[in-house]
N, CA, C and O atoms as a CHARMM CRD file, in Angstrom:
* protein
*
  332
    1    1 UNK  N     18.40000  25.09300 -80.87200 PROA 1      0.00000
    2    1 UNK  CA    18.65600  23.72600 -80.47300 PROA 1      0.00000
    3    1 UNK  C     18.54800  23.63000 -78.95900 PROA 1      0.00000
    4    1 UNK  O     19.40700  24.13900 -78.23800 PROA 1      0.00000
    5    2 UNK  N     17.50800  22.98500 -78.48200 PROA 2      0.00000
    6    2 UNK  CA    17.26600  22.88000 -77.05100 PROA 2      0.00000
    7    2 UNK  C     18.00400  21.71000 -76.42300 PROA 2      0.00000
    8    2 UNK  O     18.36800  20.74400 -77.09300 PROA 2      0.00000
    9    3 UNK  N     18.20800  21.81900 -75.16200 PROA 3      0.00000
   10    3 UNK  CA    18.86500  20.75800 -74.40800 PROA 3      0.00000
   11    3 UNK  C     17.79300  19.81200 -73.88300 PROA 3      0.00000
   12    3 UNK  O     16.84600  20.23700 -73.22100 PROA 3      0.00000
   13    4 UNK  N     17.95100  18.51800 -74.18800 PROA 4      0.00000
   14    4 UNK  CA    17.00100  17.52600 -73.67600 PROA 4      0.00000
   15    4 UNK  C     17.45600  17.10300 -72.29200 PROA 4      0.00000
   16    4 UNK  O     18.57300  16.61600 -72.11800 PROA 4      0.00000
   17    5 UNK  N     16.59000  17.29100 -71.30900 PROA 5      0.00000
   18    5 UNK  CA    16.90800  16.94100 -69.93400 PROA 5      0.00000
   19    5 UNK  C     15.97400  15.82700 -69.49100 PROA 5      0.00000
   20    5 UNK  O     14.83400  15.74200 -69.94700 PROA 5      0.00000
   21    6 UNK  N     16.45000  14.99800 -68.62600 PROA 6      0.00000
   22    6 UNK  CA    15.63200  13.94800 -68.04000 PROA 6      0.00000
   23    6 UNK  C     15.11000  14.50900 -66.71900 PROA 6      0.00000
   24    6 UNK  O     15.84300  14.58900 -65.73400 PROA 6      0.00000
   25    7 UNK  N     13.83200  14.89700 -66.71300 PROA 7      0.00000
   26    7 UNK  CA    13.28500  15.60100 -65.54700 PROA 7      0.00000
   27    7 UNK  C     13.25000  14.72300 -64.30200 PROA 7      0.00000
   28    7 UNK  O     13.41100  15.22200 -63.18900 PROA 7      0.00000
   29    8 UNK  N     13.04100  13.41700 -64.48000 PROA 8      0.00000
   30    8 UNK  CA    13.03500  12.53100 -63.31300 PROA 8      0.00000
   31    8 UNK  C     14.40400  12.51100 -62.63500 PROA 8      0.00000
   32    8 UNK  O     14.49400  12.54900 -61.40800 PROA 8      0.00000
   33    9 UNK  N     15.46300  12.45100 -63.43000 PROA 9      0.00000
   34    9 UNK  CA    16.82100  12.43800 -62.87800 PROA 9      0.00000
   35    9 UNK  C     17.11400  13.76500 -62.18900 PROA 9      0.00000
   36    9 UNK  O     17.71800  13.79000 -61.11700 PROA 9      0.00000
   37   10 UNK  N     16.69100  14.86000 -62.79700 PROA 10     0.00000
   38   10 UNK  CA    16.90100  16.17400 -62.18200 PROA 10     0.00000
   39   10 UNK  C     16.16400  16.29800 -60.85100 PROA 10     0.00000
   40   10 UNK  O     16.71400  16.82400 -59.88400 PROA 10     0.00000
   41   11 UNK  N     14.92600  15.81800 -60.79700 PROA 11     0.00000
   42   11 UNK  CA    14.16900  15.91800 -59.55100 PROA 11     0.00000
   43   11 UNK  C     14.73100  14.98000 -58.47700 PROA 11     0.00000
   44   11 UNK  O     14.76100  15.33900 -57.30000 PROA 11     0.00000
   45   12 UNK  N     15.17100  13.79800 -58.86700 PROA 12     0.00000
   46   12 UNK  CA    15.78200  12.88000 -57.91100 PROA 12     0.00000
   47   12 UNK  C     17.10300  13.44100 -57.38400 PROA 12     0.00000
   48   12 UNK  O     17.43400  13.26300 -56.21100 PROA 12     0.00000
   49   13 UNK  N     17.85300  14.11700 -58.25200 PROA 13     0.00000
   50   13 UNK  CA    19.10300  14.74400 -57.82600 PROA 13     0.00000
   51   13 UNK  C     18.82900  15.85900 -56.81800 PROA 13     0.00000
   52   13 UNK  O     19.54100  15.98200 -55.82200 PROA 13     0.00000
   53   14 UNK  N     17.81300  16.66300 -57.06800 PROA 14     0.00000
   54   14 UNK  CA    17.44500  17.70600 -56.11600 PROA 14     0.00000
   55   14 UNK  C     16.99000  17.14600 -54.78100 PROA 14     0.00000
   56   14 UNK  O     17.32000  17.68900 -53.72700 PROA 14     0.00000
   57   15 UNK  N     16.23200  16.06000 -54.82900 PROA 15     0.00000
   58   15 UNK  CA    15.78900  15.40100 -53.60500 PROA 15     0.00000
   59   15 UNK  C     16.97600  14.86600 -52.81200 PROA 15     0.00000
   60   15 UNK  O     17.01100  14.99100 -51.58800 PROA 15     0.00000
   61   16 UNK  N     17.94400  14.27400 -53.49700 PROA 16     0.00000
   62   16 UNK  CA    19.10800  13.74800 -52.78900 PROA 16     0.00000
   63   16 UNK  C     19.97600  14.87100 -52.23700 PROA 16     0.00000
   64   16 UNK  O     20.56700  14.71300 -51.16900 PROA 16     0.00000
   65   17 UNK  N     20.06900  15.99400 -52.93100 PROA 17     0.00000
   66   17 UNK  CA    20.81100  17.14000 -52.39400 PROA 17     0.00000
   67   17 UNK  C     20.13800  17.69100 -51.14100 PROA 17     0.00000
   68   17 UNK  O     20.81900  18.12000 -50.21000 PROA 17     0.00000
   69   18 UNK  N     18.81700  17.68400 -51.11300 PROA 18     0.00000
   70   18 UNK  CA    18.10200  18.10600 -49.91300 PROA 18     0.00000
   71   18 UNK  C     18.42400  17.17500 -48.74900 PROA 18     0.00000
   72   18 UNK  O     18.62900  17.63600 -47.62600 PROA 18     0.00000
   73   19 UNK  N     18.47000  15.88700 -49.00500 PROA 19     0.00000
   74   19 UNK  CA    18.82000  14.93100 -47.96400 PROA 19     0.00000
   75   19 UNK  C     20.24700  15.11500 -47.46600 PROA 19     0.00000
   76   19 UNK  O     20.50900  14.99800 -46.26800 PROA 19     0.00000
   77   20 UNK  N     21.16400  15.40100 -48.37200 PROA 20     0.00000
   78   20 UNK  CA    22.54900  15.65400 -47.97200 PROA 20     0.00000
   79   20 UNK  C     22.62500  16.90800 -47.12100 PROA 20     0.00000
   80   20 UNK  O     23.37700  16.95400 -46.14800 PROA 20     0.00000
   81   21 UNK  N     21.85400  17.92400 -47.47800 PROA 21     0.00000
   82   21 UNK  CA    21.80900  19.14300 -46.66500 PROA 21     0.00000
   83   21 UNK  C     21.28300  18.83400 -45.26600 PROA 21     0.00000
   84   21 UNK  O     21.83800  19.30800 -44.27500 PROA 21     0.00000
   85   22 UNK  N     20.22000  18.04300 -45.18300 PROA 22     0.00000
   86   22 UNK  CA    19.67700  17.66300 -43.87000 PROA 22     0.00000
   87   22 UNK  C     20.69600  16.89600 -43.03900 PROA 22     0.00000
   88   22 UNK  O     20.79200  17.09000 -41.82700 PROA 22     0.00000
   89   23 UNK  N     21.45400  16.02700 -43.69300 PROA 23     0.00000
   90   23 UNK  CA    22.45500  15.24800 -42.96900 PROA 23     0.00000
   91   23 UNK  C     23.57900  16.13200 -42.44600 PROA 23     0.00000
   92   23 UNK  O     24.19800  15.80700 -41.43200 PROA 23     0.00000
   93   24 UNK  N     23.84600  17.22900 -43.11300 PROA 24     0.00000
   94   24 UNK  CA    24.95600  18.09200 -42.71900 PROA 24     0.00000
   95   24 UNK  C     24.54700  19.26500 -41.83900 PROA 24     0.00000
   96   24 UNK  O     25.41000  20.03000 -41.40800 PROA 24     0.00000
   97   25 UNK  N     23.27300  19.42800 -41.56300 PROA 25     0.00000
   98   25 UNK  CA    22.83900  20.55400 -40.73000 PROA 25     0.00000
   99   25 UNK  C     23.44200  20.50900 -39.33000 PROA 25     0.00000
  100   25 UNK  O     23.79300  21.55200 -38.77900 PROA 25     0.00000
  101   26 UNK  N     23.56400  19.33500 -38.75500 PROA 26     0.00000
  102   26 UNK  CA    24.14800  19.21800 -37.42200 PROA 26     0.00000
  103   26 UNK  C     25.61900  19.62900 -37.46200 PROA 26     0.00000
  104   26 UNK  O     26.11000  20.28600 -36.54400 PROA 26     0.00000
  105   27 UNK  N     26.31100  19.24300 -38.51600 PROA 27     0.00000
  106   27 UNK  CA    27.71900  19.60700 -38.66000 PROA 27     0.00000
  107   27 UNK  C     27.85100  21.11200 -38.85500 PROA 27     0.00000
  108   27 UNK  O     28.77200  21.72800 -38.31900 PROA 27     0.00000
  109   28 UNK  N     26.93500  21.71200 -39.62200 PROA 28     0.00000
  110   28 UNK  CA    26.97600  23.16400 -39.82600 PROA 28     0.00000
  111   28 UNK  C     26.78600  23.90400 -38.51600 PROA 28     0.00000
  112   28 UNK  O     27.39500  24.95200 -38.30200 PROA 28     0.00000
  113   29 UNK  N     25.94800  23.37300 -37.63500 PROA 29     0.00000
  114   29 UNK  CA    25.64800  24.06000 -36.38500 PROA 29     0.00000
  115   29 UNK  C     26.74100  23.87200 -35.34200 PROA 29     0.00000
  116   29 UNK  O     27.13200  24.84100 -34.69100 PROA 29     0.00000
  117   30 UNK  N     27.24500  22.65200 -35.16500 PROA 30     0.00000
  118   30 UNK  CA    28.15800  22.35700 -34.07000 PROA 30     0.00000
  119   30 UNK  C     29.61000  22.14700 -34.49700 PROA 30     0.00000
  120   30 UNK  O     30.48600  22.07500 -33.63500 PROA 30     0.00000
  121   31 UNK  N     29.88700  22.05100 -35.76200 PROA 31     0.00000
  122   31 UNK  CA    31.23500  21.73500 -36.20700 PROA 31     0.00000
  123   31 UNK  C     31.42300  20.23300 -36.30800 PROA 31     0.00000
  124   31 UNK  O     30.58100  19.46000 -35.85300 PROA 31     0.00000
  125   32 UNK  N     32.50900  19.83400 -36.89300 PROA 32     0.00000
  126   32 UNK  CA    32.73000  18.41300 -37.16700 PROA 32     0.00000
  127   32 UNK  C     32.83300  17.58200 -35.88700 PROA 32     0.00000
  128   32 UNK  O     32.24200  16.50400 -35.81100 PROA 32     0.00000
  129   33 UNK  N     33.55600  18.04900 -34.90300 PROA 33     0.00000
  130   33 UNK  CA    33.73700  17.26100 -33.68400 PROA 33     0.00000
  131   33 UNK  C     32.56900  17.42600 -32.71800 PROA 33     0.00000
  132   33 UNK  O     32.25700  16.49400 -31.97700 PROA 33     0.00000
  133   34 UNK  N     31.92300  18.57200 -32.70600 PROA 34     0.00000
  134   34 UNK  CA    30.80800  18.80000 -31.80200 PROA 34     0.00000
  135   34 UNK  C     29.52300  18.16100 -32.25300 PROA 34     0.00000
  136   34 UNK  O     28.60000  18.01400 -31.45200 PROA 34     0.00000
  137   35 UNK  N     29.42900  17.77300 -33.52200 PROA 35     0.00000
  138   35 UNK  CA    28.19500  17.19300 -34.04000 PROA 35     0.00000
  139   35 UNK  C     27.85900  15.88000 -33.35700 PROA 35     0.00000
  140   35 UNK  O     26.69100  15.60200 -33.08300 PROA 35     0.00000
  141   36 UNK  N     28.85300  15.08500 -33.08600 PROA 36     0.00000
  142   36 UNK  CA    28.59400  13.78800 -32.46900 PROA 36     0.00000
  143   36 UNK  C     28.25000  13.92100 -30.99300 PROA 36     0.00000
  144   36 UNK  O     27.49400  13.10800 -30.46100 PROA 36     0.00000
  145   37 UNK  N     28.79200  14.93500 -30.32100 PROA 37     0.00000
  146   37 UNK  CA    28.55400  15.11000 -28.89300 PROA 37     0.00000
  147   37 UNK  C     27.21900  15.77300 -28.59900 PROA 37     0.00000
  148   37 UNK  O     26.63400  15.51100 -27.54900 PROA 37     0.00000
  149   38 UNK  N     26.71400  16.62700 -29.49100 PROA 38     0.00000
  150   38 UNK  CA    25.56000  17.46100 -29.18500 PROA 38     0.00000
  151   38 UNK  C     24.22400  16.88600 -29.64700 PROA 38     0.00000
  152   38 UNK  O     23.19100  17.51800 -29.42400 PROA 38     0.00000
  153   39 UNK  N     24.20200  15.73600 -30.26900 PROA 39     0.00000
  154   39 UNK  CA    22.91700  15.11900 -30.58400 PROA 39     0.00000
  155   39 UNK  C     22.28300  14.62900 -29.29400 PROA 39     0.00000
  156   39 UNK  O     22.97900  14.22700 -28.36200 PROA 39     0.00000
  157   40 UNK  N     20.96500  14.66500 -29.24600 PROA 40     0.00000
  158   40 UNK  CA    20.26300  14.35700 -27.99300 PROA 40     0.00000
  159   40 UNK  C     20.48600  12.92800 -27.51900 PROA 40     0.00000
  160   40 UNK  O     20.47800  12.67600 -26.31400 PROA 40     0.00000
  161   41 UNK  N     20.68100  12.00200 -28.42200 PROA 41     0.00000
  162   41 UNK  CA    20.93700  10.62200 -28.02300 PROA 41     0.00000
  163   41 UNK  C     21.78500   9.94200 -29.09000 PROA 41     0.00000
  164   41 UNK  O     21.91900  10.43400 -30.21000 PROA 41     0.00000
  165   42 UNK  N     22.34100   8.81800 -28.72300 PROA 42     0.00000
  166   42 UNK  CA    23.15100   8.06600 -29.68100 PROA 42     0.00000
  167   42 UNK  C     22.27600   7.52400 -30.80600 PROA 42     0.00000
  168   42 UNK  O     22.72000   7.44100 -31.95200 PROA 42     0.00000
  169   43 UNK  N     21.03700   7.15500 -30.48900 PROA 43     0.00000
  170   43 UNK  CA    20.15200   6.62400 -31.52600 PROA 43     0.00000
  171   43 UNK  C     19.78300   7.70100 -32.54500 PROA 43     0.00000
  172   43 UNK  O     19.59000   7.39400 -33.72100 PROA 43     0.00000
  173   44 UNK  N     19.68400   8.96100 -32.10700 PROA 44     0.00000
  174   44 UNK  CA    19.41500  10.04300 -33.05600 PROA 44     0.00000
  175   44 UNK  C     20.59200  10.20700 -34.01100 PROA 44     0.00000
  176   44 UNK  O     20.39700  10.42500 -35.20700 PROA 44     0.00000
  177   45 UNK  N     21.79900  10.10400 -33.49300 PROA 45     0.00000
  178   45 UNK  CA    22.97900  10.18200 -34.34500 PROA 45     0.00000
  179   45 UNK  C     23.05300   9.03000 -35.32000 PROA 45     0.00000
  180   45 UNK  O     23.41400   9.21000 -36.48300 PROA 45     0.00000
  181   46 UNK  N     22.71000   7.83600 -34.84200 PROA 46     0.00000
  182   46 UNK  CA    22.68900   6.67200 -35.72500 PROA 46     0.00000
  183   46 UNK  C     21.63900   6.82900 -36.81700 PROA 46     0.00000
  184   46 UNK  O     21.87700   6.47000 -37.97000 PROA 46     0.00000
  185   47 UNK  N     20.48400   7.36300 -36.45500 PROA 47     0.00000
  186   47 UNK  CA    19.42800   7.58600 -37.45100 PROA 47     0.00000
  187   47 UNK  C     19.89900   8.53900 -38.53800 PROA 47     0.00000
  188   47 UNK  O     19.69500   8.27400 -39.72300 PROA 47     0.00000
  189   48 UNK  N     20.52400   9.64000 -38.15300 PROA 48     0.00000
  190   48 UNK  CA    21.00300  10.61800 -39.12800 PROA 48     0.00000
  191   48 UNK  C     22.05100   9.99000 -40.04100 PROA 48     0.00000
  192   48 UNK  O     22.01500  10.19200 -41.25500 PROA 48     0.00000
  193   49 UNK  N     22.97800   9.23400 -39.46900 PROA 49     0.00000
  194   49 UNK  CA    24.04000   8.63600 -40.27600 PROA 49     0.00000
  195   49 UNK  C     23.50900   7.55600 -41.22400 PROA 49     0.00000
  196   49 UNK  O     23.90600   7.50300 -42.38800 PROA 49     0.00000
  197   50 UNK  N     22.63000   6.71400 -40.73900 PROA 50     0.00000
  198   50 UNK  CA    22.18200   5.57400 -41.55000 PROA 50     0.00000
  199   50 UNK  C     21.10100   5.96600 -42.54300 PROA 50     0.00000
  200   50 UNK  O     21.23200   5.70000 -43.73800 PROA 50     0.00000
  201   51 UNK  N     20.03700   6.59400 -42.06700 PROA 51     0.00000
  202   51 UNK  CA    18.88900   6.82700 -42.93400 PROA 51     0.00000
  203   51 UNK  C     18.98700   8.10100 -43.75600 PROA 51     0.00000
  204   51 UNK  O     18.39300   8.17600 -44.83100 PROA 51     0.00000
  205   52 UNK  N     19.69700   9.07900 -43.29800 PROA 52     0.00000
  206   52 UNK  CA    19.80300  10.31700 -44.07500 PROA 52     0.00000
  207   52 UNK  C     21.10300  10.32400 -44.86300 PROA 52     0.00000
  208   52 UNK  O     21.07900  10.39900 -46.09200 PROA 52     0.00000
  209   53 UNK  N     22.22700  10.24700 -44.18200 PROA 53     0.00000
  210   53 UNK  CA    23.51200  10.26500 -44.87300 PROA 53     0.00000
  211   53 UNK  C     23.75700   9.02100 -45.69900 PROA 53     0.00000
  212   53 UNK  O     24.27100   9.10500 -46.81400 PROA 53     0.00000
  213   54 UNK  N     23.39500   7.86800 -45.16200 PROA 54     0.00000
  214   54 UNK  CA    23.64000   6.61600 -45.85700 PROA 54     0.00000
  215   54 UNK  C     22.70300   6.35500 -47.01300 PROA 54     0.00000
  216   54 UNK  O     22.98200   5.48600 -47.83900 PROA 54     0.00000
  217   55 UNK  N     21.60800   7.07200 -47.09800 PROA 55     0.00000
  218   55 UNK  CA    20.65700   6.86900 -48.18700 PROA 55     0.00000
  219   55 UNK  C     20.84800   7.86700 -49.32300 PROA 55     0.00000
  220   55 UNK  O     20.78600   7.50000 -50.49600 PROA 55     0.00000
  221   56 UNK  N     21.07500   9.10500 -48.97600 PROA 56     0.00000
  222   56 UNK  CA    21.09900  10.13700 -50.00900 PROA 56     0.00000
  223   56 UNK  C     22.43900  10.24700 -50.72500 PROA 56     0.00000
  224   56 UNK  O     22.47200  10.59100 -51.90600 PROA 56     0.00000
  225   57 UNK  N     23.54000   9.96500 -50.04500 PROA 57     0.00000
  226   57 UNK  CA    24.83800  10.03300 -50.70700 PROA 57     0.00000
  227   57 UNK  C     24.97200   9.00200 -51.83100 PROA 57     0.00000
  228   57 UNK  O     25.44200   9.36500 -52.91000 PROA 57     0.00000
  229   58 UNK  N     24.58300   7.73000 -51.63600 PROA 58     0.00000
  230   58 UNK  CA    24.67000   6.78600 -52.75800 PROA 58     0.00000
  231   58 UNK  C     23.76800   7.15900 -53.93000 PROA 58     0.00000
  232   58 UNK  O     24.14700   6.96900 -55.08500 PROA 58     0.00000
  233   59 UNK  N     22.57500   7.68800 -53.64500 PROA 59     0.00000
  234   59 UNK  CA    21.68700   8.11800 -54.72700 PROA 59     0.00000
  235   59 UNK  C     22.35200   9.23400 -55.52600 PROA 59     0.00000
  236   59 UNK  O     22.36100   9.20400 -56.75700 PROA 59     0.00000
  237   60 UNK  N     22.90900  10.22000 -54.82200 PROA 60     0.00000
  238   60 UNK  CA    23.55800  11.33300 -55.50200 PROA 60     0.00000
  239   60 UNK  C     24.77300  10.84700 -56.29600 PROA 60     0.00000
  240   60 UNK  O     25.02100  11.33500 -57.39900 PROA 60     0.00000
  241   61 UNK  N     25.52600   9.90200 -55.75400 PROA 61     0.00000
  242   61 UNK  CA    26.69700   9.37100 -56.44700 PROA 61     0.00000
  243   61 UNK  C     26.29500   8.66600 -57.73600 PROA 61     0.00000
  244   61 UNK  O     26.93200   8.86100 -58.77100 PROA 61     0.00000
  245   62 UNK  N     25.25500   7.85500 -57.68500 PROA 62     0.00000
  246   62 UNK  CA    24.79000   7.17800 -58.89500 PROA 62     0.00000
  247   62 UNK  C     24.29400   8.17300 -59.94100 PROA 62     0.00000
  248   62 UNK  O     24.55100   8.00500 -61.13300 PROA 62     0.00000
  249   63 UNK  N     23.59200   9.19900 -59.49600 PROA 63     0.00000
  250   63 UNK  CA    23.09400  10.19600 -60.43700 PROA 63     0.00000
  251   63 UNK  C     24.23000  11.02000 -61.03000 PROA 63     0.00000
  252   63 UNK  O     24.15500  11.42700 -62.18900 PROA 63     0.00000
  253   64 UNK  N     25.27400  11.27100 -60.25700 PROA 64     0.00000
  254   64 UNK  CA    26.44300  11.96800 -60.79000 PROA 64     0.00000
  255   64 UNK  C     27.08000  11.14100 -61.90100 PROA 64     0.00000
  256   64 UNK  O     27.42500  11.67800 -62.95400 PROA 64     0.00000
  257   65 UNK  N     27.23900   9.83600 -61.67200 PROA 65     0.00000
  258   65 UNK  CA    27.80200   8.96200 -62.69300 PROA 65     0.00000
  259   65 UNK  C     26.92800   8.90300 -63.93900 PROA 65     0.00000
  260   65 UNK  O     27.44100   8.94200 -65.05700 PROA 65     0.00000
  261   66 UNK  N     25.61600   8.80900 -63.75800 PROA 66     0.00000
  262   66 UNK  CA    24.68700   8.79700 -64.89000 PROA 66     0.00000
  263   66 UNK  C     24.80800  10.08500 -65.70200 PROA 66     0.00000
  264   66 UNK  O     24.85500  10.04400 -66.93100 PROA 66     0.00000
  265   67 UNK  N     24.85900  11.22300 -65.02000 PROA 67     0.00000
  266   67 UNK  CA    24.97000  12.51000 -65.71500 PROA 67     0.00000
  267   67 UNK  C     26.29600  12.63700 -66.44500 PROA 67     0.00000
  268   67 UNK  O     26.36200  13.22100 -67.52600 PROA 67     0.00000
  269   68 UNK  N     27.35000  12.09000 -65.85600 PROA 68     0.00000
  270   68 UNK  CA    28.65500  12.13800 -66.49800 PROA 68     0.00000
  271   68 UNK  C     28.66400  11.30800 -67.77700 PROA 68     0.00000
  272   68 UNK  O     29.24000  11.72600 -68.78200 PROA 68     0.00000
  273   69 UNK  N     28.03400  10.13900 -67.75000 PROA 69     0.00000
  274   69 UNK  CA    27.93500   9.30400 -68.95100 PROA 69     0.00000
  275   69 UNK  C     27.11900  10.00800 -70.01700 PROA 69     0.00000
  276   69 UNK  O     27.48900   9.98500 -71.19100 PROA 69     0.00000
  277   70 UNK  N     26.01000  10.63500 -69.63000 PROA 70     0.00000
  278   70 UNK  CA    25.18900  11.37800 -70.59900 PROA 70     0.00000
  279   70 UNK  C     25.98600  12.53400 -71.21100 PROA 70     0.00000
  280   70 UNK  O     25.83600  12.82000 -72.39900 PROA 70     0.00000
  281   71 UNK  N     26.82400  13.19600 -70.42300 PROA 71     0.00000
  282   71 UNK  CA    27.65800  14.28200 -70.92600 PROA 71     0.00000
  283   71 UNK  C     28.65100  13.75900 -71.95400 PROA 71     0.00000
  284   71 UNK  O     28.83800  14.37900 -73.00100 PROA 71     0.00000
  285   72 UNK  N     29.28500  12.63500 -71.67500 PROA 72     0.00000
  286   72 UNK  CA    30.23900  12.05000 -72.61600 PROA 72     0.00000
  287   72 UNK  C     29.53800  11.64900 -73.91000 PROA 72     0.00000
  288   72 UNK  O     30.06800  11.88200 -74.99600 PROA 72     0.00000
  289   73 UNK  N     28.35600  11.05000 -73.80600 PROA 73     0.00000
  290   73 UNK  CA    27.59900  10.67500 -75.00400 PROA 73     0.00000
  291   73 UNK  C     27.24600  11.89800 -75.83600 PROA 73     0.00000
  292   73 UNK  O     27.31200  11.85600 -77.06500 PROA 73     0.00000
  293   74 UNK  N     26.87400  12.98000 -75.17800 PROA 74     0.00000
  294   74 UNK  CA    26.52100  14.21400 -75.88500 PROA 74     0.00000
  295   74 UNK  C     27.72500  14.79300 -76.62600 PROA 74     0.00000
  296   74 UNK  O     27.59300  15.26500 -77.75500 PROA 74     0.00000
  297   75 UNK  N     28.88000  14.75800 -76.00000 PROA 75     0.00000
  298   75 UNK  CA    30.09300  15.27700 -76.63600 PROA 75     0.00000
  299   75 UNK  C     30.46800  14.41400 -77.82900 PROA 75     0.00000
  300   75 UNK  O     30.85700  14.93900 -78.87200 PROA 75     0.00000
  301   76 UNK  N     30.35800  13.10700 -77.69300 PROA 76     0.00000
  302   76 UNK  CA    30.68800  12.19300 -78.79200 PROA 76     0.00000
  303   76 UNK  C     29.71700  12.33900 -79.95800 PROA 76     0.00000
  304   76 UNK  O     30.12400  12.19400 -81.11000 PROA 76     0.00000
  305   77 UNK  N     28.43900  12.62300 -79.68800 PROA 77     0.00000
  306   77 UNK  CA    27.46300  12.83000 -80.75300 PROA 77     0.00000
  307   77 UNK  C     27.80800  14.05100 -81.59500 PROA 77     0.00000
  308   77 UNK  O     27.49800  14.09800 -82.78600 PROA 77     0.00000
  309   78 UNK  N     28.44300  15.02700 -80.98400 PROA 78     0.00000
  310   78 UNK  CA    28.86100  16.22900 -81.70800 PROA 78     0.00000
  311   78 UNK  C     30.16200  16.02300 -82.47400 PROA 78     0.00000
  312   78 UNK  O     30.62000  16.92400 -83.17600 PROA 78     0.00000
  313   79 UNK  N     30.75300  14.84900 -82.34400 PROA 79     0.00000
  314   79 UNK  CA    31.98200  14.53500 -83.06200 PROA 79     0.00000
  315   79 UNK  C     33.23700  15.06600 -82.39700 PROA 79     0.00000
  316   79 UNK  O     34.28100  15.16600 -83.04100 PROA 79     0.00000
  317   80 UNK  N     33.15300  15.40800 -81.12100 PROA 80     0.00000
  318   80 UNK  CA    34.31000  15.92000 -80.40300 PROA 80     0.00000
  319   80 UNK  C     34.93400  14.82200 -79.56800 PROA 80     0.00000
  320   80 UNK  O     34.31200  13.78900 -79.32500 PROA 80     0.00000
  321   81 UNK  N     36.16100  15.04300 -79.13000 PROA 81     0.00000
  322   81 UNK  CA    36.82700  14.08200 -78.26800 PROA 81     0.00000
  323   81 UNK  C     36.25900  14.19300 -76.86200 PROA 81     0.00000
  324   81 UNK  O     35.96300  15.29100 -76.39100 PROA 81     0.00000
  325   82 UNK  N     36.11000  13.07000 -76.20200 PROA 82     0.00000
  326   82 UNK  CA    35.49500  13.07000 -74.88400 PROA 82     0.00000
  327   82 UNK  C     36.48900  12.83100 -73.75900 PROA 82     0.00000
  328   82 UNK  O     36.10100  12.45700 -72.65200 PROA 82     0.00000
  329   83 UNK  N     37.75500  13.04200 -74.03400 PROA 83     0.00000
  330   83 UNK  CA    38.74400  12.86600 -72.96800 PROA 83     0.00000
  331   83 UNK  C     38.58100  13.98600 -72.03500 PROA 83     0.00000
  332   83 UNK  O     39.30200  14.07100 -71.04100 PROA 83     0.00000
């Protein structure tokens, strides 16, 4: 019995995780407080926050919710409790 996966959702999830990694690279290098001070300009920091962090986190959040609903449906199809 094979597991049916939605390949588009899996690939979109991987893409969003890559974006989250890119958004956090500055934090990994400089630490939480140093990340804001060590960017070359304020506009570079704004770009990272808006276009990288602000775009990929909502995509990942929606995909997490979708996967959670699919998991609950799968458990219910097997006749088990989904609490």
